[in-house]
N, C-alpha and C positions, 0 to 999 in steps of 0.2 A: 829771169834768166839764171843759170850756175855759172861759175867759173868754167873756163873751157880745159884749164890745166890745173887741179888741184894736187898740191904737194903734201899731205898731213904731215908729214916729220919738217917739214920746213914751217910750216904753217905751227907745229906746236911747239919748236923752237923761239918764234915771233912773238907768239902769246904768254910766252912763261913769265915776262918782267911784269907785265900788266894783271896778270892774275895773281900773282905773289903780292904786288901792291896792292888790290883790290882786298885779298886774306888780312892783310897787315894793317887797311884801314878798318873792318871789321873787329879784329883784334882790339885796334886801340880805341874803338867807339864801346866794344862791351867793357873793357878796362873803365872809361870814363863813367859810363854807366852803372858799375857798379863801386866806383868811388863815389858817386853822388847817392848810392841808396845807402852806404856804408858812413856816409856824412850827415845826413838827414836821420840816419838809426840815433847815431851817436849824440849828435845837436838835441837832437826830441823838441820839445815844444814845451819847455820848461818856464813857468812866468818867472819875472825877474823880482827883485827883492821890494820894488817901490809897490807892487800891487799885484793882482793875479785873480785867482777865482779861488774860493773859500766853499765847499758845498755847492757847488753847481752856479754860485752865484758870484757875481763879479764886484769886488770890492770897491774898488773906486767910484763904480757908478753908483751904487745904495748909499756909500757915505755921505754923499753930496746929498741926497732925497732925505734923509733921516731926518725927521724932525728934531730941533732941539728941546731938552727938558726945560718945563716949566720954571720960571723964573718964582724964586722965594721971596715972599711978602716982608 
């Protein structure tokens, strides 16, 4: 069923505040998304000083797996 008496000017005024709020939330969400992308871009995936990757090989894992040099007689 449709409304018996529709006054579009009255409805426009009644819906103005919620529409402005929805647009504001979309803009806020886009700003948060842009901030996240910028933060992830600047933070990067840089290894720390304690270890990391050298030539595609994890240094920490392979350092423990390397055999010790044979002892001299």
